C-alpha positions as CSV (number, residue, x, y, z in Angstrom):
1,M,0.0,0.0,0.0
2,I,1.0,3.7,-0.4
3,I,0.7,6.0,2.6
4,Q,0.7,9.7,1.7
5,W,0.7,12.5,4.3
6,L,-1.3,15.5,3.0
7,G,-0.5,17.8,5.9
8,N,-1.9,18.4,9.4
9,S,-3.6,15.1,10.2
10,S,-4.7,14.3,6.6
11,F,-3.6,11.0,5.0
12,K,-4.4,9.2,1.7
13,I,-3.9,5.5,1.7
14,K,-4.0,3.5,-1.5
15,S,-4.2,-0.3,-1.5
16,E,-4.7,-2.5,-4.5
17,N,-8.4,-1.8,-4.6
18,K,-9.2,1.1,-2.3
19,V,-8.6,4.8,-1.9
20,I,-9.0,5.9,1.7
21,Y,-8.7,9.4,3.1
22,I,-8.4,10.3,6.8
23,D,-9.3,13.8,8.0
24,P,-9.3,15.4,4.6
25,Y,-8.5,19.1,5.0
26,D,-6.8,21.8,2.8
27,F,-5.2,19.9,0.0
28,K,-5.6,19.7,-3.8
29,D,-5.8,15.9,-4.4
30,D,-9.1,15.1,-6.1
31,E,-8.9,11.3,-6.6
32,K,-12.2,10.0,-5.5
33,A,-12.5,8.1,-2.2
34,D,-13.8,4.6,-1.5
35,I,-13.8,5.3,2.3
36,I,-13.3,8.6,4.2
37,L,-12.6,8.5,8.0
38,V,-13.2,11.6,10.1
39,T,-11.8,11.7,13.6
40,H,-13.7,14.6,15.0
41,S,-15.7,17.7,14.1
42,H,-13.0,20.4,14.4
43,N,-12.7,22.2,11.0
44,D,-9.0,21.4,10.5
45,H,-10.1,17.7,10.4
46,F,-13.6,17.8,9.0
47,S,-14.1,19.7,5.8
48,K,-17.6,19.2,4.4
49,E,-16.5,20.9,1.1
50,L,-13.5,18.6,0.6
51,I,-15.4,15.5,1.6
52,Q,-18.1,16.3,-1.0
53,K,-15.4,16.9,-3.6
54,L,-13.8,13.5,-2.9
55,S,-17.0,11.6,-2.7
56,V,-18.9,9.6,-5.3
57,D,-22.2,7.7,-4.9
58,D,-20.5,4.6,-3.4
59,T,-18.1,6.5,-1.1
60,V,-18.6,5.5,2.6
61,I,-17.9,8.1,5.2
62,V,-17.2,7.2,8.8
63,G,-17.1,9.6,11.8
64,P,-18.0,10.1,15.4
65,I,-21.7,10.7,16.1
66,N,-21.4,14.5,16.1
67,V,-20.0,14.3,12.5
68,A,-22.6,11.7,11.4
69,N,-25.2,14.1,12.6
70,Q,-24.0,16.7,10.1
71,I,-23.4,14.7,6.9
72,Q,-24.5,11.3,5.6
73,A,-22.0,9.1,7.4
74,I,-21.8,6.0,9.5
75,G,-21.5,7.1,13.1
76,M,-19.1,5.2,15.4
77,R,-18.6,5.5,19.1
78,N,-15.4,4.6,20.9
79,G,-15.2,0.8,21.0
80,D,-17.5,0.3,18.0
81,K,-16.4,-2.1,15.2
82,Q,-17.5,-2.2,11.6
83,E,-16.6,-4.0,8.4
84,I,-16.9,-1.6,5.5
85,D,-16.3,-2.8,2.0
86,G,-14.2,-5.6,3.3
87,M,-12.1,-3.4,5.6
88,K,-12.3,-3.9,9.4
89,I,-12.4,-0.7,11.3
90,E,-12.5,-0.1,15.1
91,A,-13.1,3.4,16.6
92,V,-10.9,3.9,19.6
93,C,-10.6,6.6,22.3
94,A,-9.0,10.0,21.4
95,Y,-9.2,12.7,24.1
96,N,-7.3,15.2,26.2
97,I,-6.5,14.4,29.8
98,S,-5.8,17.8,31.3
99,K,-7.2,20.1,28.5
100,S,-10.7,20.7,27.4
101,N,-10.1,20.8,23.6
102,H,-11.0,17.2,23.0
103,P,-13.4,15.7,25.6
104,K,-13.6,12.0,26.0
105,E,-16.0,10.2,23.7
106,E,-16.5,13.1,21.3
107,G,-13.7,12.1,18.9
108,N,-12.3,8.8,17.5
109,G,-9.0,7.3,16.7
110,Y,-9.2,4.4,14.2
111,I,-7.5,1.1,14.0
112,F,-8.2,-0.5,10.6
113,E,-6.9,-3.4,8.6
114,I,-5.5,-3.2,5.0
115,E,-3.7,-6.0,3.2
116,G,-3.3,-7.9,6.5
117,K,-1.7,-4.9,8.3
118,L,-3.2,-2.9,11.1
119,L,-3.0,0.9,10.9
120,Y,-3.7,3.3,13.7
121,H,-4.6,6.9,13.2
122,A,-4.7,8.5,16.6
123,G,-6.8,11.6,15.8
124,D,-6.3,14.4,18.3
125,T,-5.4,12.9,21.6
126,D,-3.0,12.9,24.5
127,L,-1.1,9.9,25.7
128,I,-4.0,7.9,27.2
129,P,-4.3,4.7,29.2
130,E,-6.3,2.9,26.5
131,M,-3.2,2.9,24.3
132,N,-1.9,0.0,26.4
133,F,-4.4,-2.2,24.7
134,F,-3.9,-1.0,21.1
135,E,-2.1,-3.1,18.5
136,A,-0.9,-1.8,15.1
137,D,1.8,-2.3,12.5
138,L,1.9,1.4,11.6
139,V,0.9,4.4,13.8
140,M,0.1,8.0,12.8
141,L,0.5,10.1,16.0
142,P,0.0,13.8,16.7
143,I,3.1,15.5,18.0
144,G,2.3,19.2,17.9
145,G,1.5,19.8,21.5
146,T,-1.0,22.5,22.7
147,Y,-4.1,20.7,21.5
148,T,-2.6,17.1,21.6
149,M,0.3,15.3,23.0
150,G,3.7,16.6,22.2
151,A,6.7,14.8,20.7
152,I,8.0,13.1,23.8
153,E,4.5,11.8,24.9
154,A,3.9,10.7,21.3
155,A,7.2,8.8,21.4
156,S,6.0,7.1,24.6
157,A,2.8,6.2,22.9
158,A,4.7,4.5,20.0
159,K,6.8,2.6,22.5
160,I,3.7,1.3,24.2
161,I,2.0,0.2,21.0
162,Q,5.2,-1.2,19.4
163,P,4.4,-0.8,15.7
164,R,6.9,-1.5,12.9
165,L,6.6,2.1,11.7
166,A,5.6,5.4,13.2
167,I,4.7,8.6,11.3
168,P,4.4,12.0,13.2
169,M,1.5,14.2,12.2
170,H,-0.4,17.3,13.4
171,W,2.7,19.5,13.0
172,G,3.8,22.3,10.6
173,K,0.3,23.8,10.0
174,F,-0.9,25.4,13.2
175,V,1.2,23.9,16.0
176,G,4.5,22.0,16.0
177,H,7.5,22.3,13.9
178,E,10.0,20.0,12.1
179,E,12.1,20.2,15.2
180,D,9.3,18.4,17.1
181,A,9.2,15.7,14.5
182,L,13.0,15.2,14.8
183,L,12.6,15.1,18.6
184,F,9.9,12.4,18.2
185,K,12.2,10.4,16.1
186,E,15.2,10.8,18.5
187,E,13.1,9.7,21.5
188,I,11.7,6.7,19.7
189,Y,15.2,5.6,18.6
190,K,16.3,5.5,22.3
191,N,15.9,1.8,23.3
192,S,13.5,1.0,20.5
193,E,13.6,-0.7,17.1
194,I,10.6,1.1,15.7
195,E,11.2,2.8,12.4
196,V,10.2,6.5,12.1
197,K,9.5,8.3,8.9
198,I,9.2,12.1,8.9
199,L,7.2,13.1,5.8
200,Q,6.7,16.5,4.3
201,P,3.2,17.3,3.0
202,G,2.6,15.4,-0.2
203,D,5.3,12.8,0.6
204,S,4.5,9.1,0.4
205,L,6.0,5.8,1.3
206,K,5.3,2.1,0.6
207,F,4.3,-0.1,3.5
């Protein structure tokens, strides 16, 4: 599969037979989507205009309940599991512990299976206890701080989950800088064999 970071928390994932977008926001790609995952309703993660542009009649949109109430989408709560177009998806917790920006149960992270590999997109979250029970081969973790966990907490999250590959996100647009991404990588490489890839917007990798 091809994993492409489109900036902020937006990703495009292409498998042999699917095009999946996560949190589409502020990019120019217009390849139509089979599945769109939305983590929460903040406008830097949930663009109705871009979702409409990327959608065709058969596109399936998944989001938390407060997103599904605004557009035609499948609403998932934390802990819900679905199989959509042959892809298994689990909505998992994503929230702040000591901040009020992202209350518990209002947003989702997603763990989903593509080509026999588990991918985890954390959404906007802090380092939370539930991560002790997550399993994934690839993780996409916010590192920007302010509204989410910062680089060191995100590195700790990766070490808890123990994926093969970690990609930092939610930096470079509103909060966080490349220095944070480099710190994330440095912290993970201490006593860990997890691979880290720092992408620039538009960059992609094979996984």
